[in-house]
N, C-alpha and C positions, 0 to 999 in steps of 0.2 A: 504494500500500500504506500503510495507516494502522496504526500501533502505538499501543496504548493505554498511558498512563503507569501505570495500575494493574497492568498486566502487566509492563511494562518495568522499573519501579523495583525490585521485589523480586528480579527476575532479575539486574539489574545489581548490586544490593547483594550478592547471593550470590556472584556472580562476583568481585567486589572483595574479599569476605571470603576467598575461596580464594586470590586473588592476594596479598593482604596477609599471610596466614599463611605463604605460601611466601617472601615477601620478608623476613619477620622473620628467617629463617635465612640469608639471603644479603645482609646489610646492607653487605657489602664491595663490592657492585656498585652503580653510580650509579643505575640505573633502579629497583632494589629500594629503595634509600635514599630516592629521591624518592617512591615509593609509600607508604612507612611514616612519612615525616616528620610528618604531622599527629598521629598517635598518639604519636610520640616527644616532640613538643612538649607534649602534654597530660600525658604521664607525667613529663616534666621539671618541669612546673608543680606537679604533685602532690607530687613529691619536695621541691621548694622550700617547699611549704606544709606539709610534714611529714605528708602524707596518702598517701604513696607506697604502691602496692599491690605485693605480692610474689607470686611464683609464677604461679598461674593468673590472678589478677587483673591482673597485669602484661601478660600475653599478650592477655587479653580487651580490656583498655584499648587497647593498641597496635593490634590488628587491628580492633576495632570502631570506634574513632574514625577511623582511616585510611579504612576502607571507607565510613563514613558521609560523611565530608568529600568524598571523591572521587565518591561517588554524587551528592551534592548539586551539586557542580561540573559533572559531566557532564550531569545532568538540566537544569541551568540553561542550559548551552550548547545543549543539544538544543532547549529551549523557545525560546530566542532565534533559533536557526537556523530553526525551524519558522515562527515569526512573520515573520521576514524573507522567507522563501520564500513565505508566504501573501500578504504585501503585494506582492512582486514579481510574483506570478501575477495579482493583481487589476489592476495597472497595464497599460493597453493599449500 
C-alpha cells in the first residue's frame, strides 16, 4: 500500500490542528503540554519581542505553529523510514 504525501500531509496537519486545539485547554496534562510546546515557545518569543498576539491571534499562533512543527517532524520521520525500508528491500 502506497500513501501519497500530497494526500497524507494535509490530513495529518488537520488532525494535528484538532489535537493541538484540544491540548490548548488541557495544558495540565504532560502529553497535551508536549503537543503544544512549539506554539508556546513561539508565543513566548513574540511576547519577549513585544509583538505578542492576544485573543484569537494567541490561539491561532499556538495551535498553528504546534500543528505545523509536529506535521513536519512526523513527515520527516515517515520519509526516513520509507527510504530505509526501500534500501532494505533492495539488498539481497
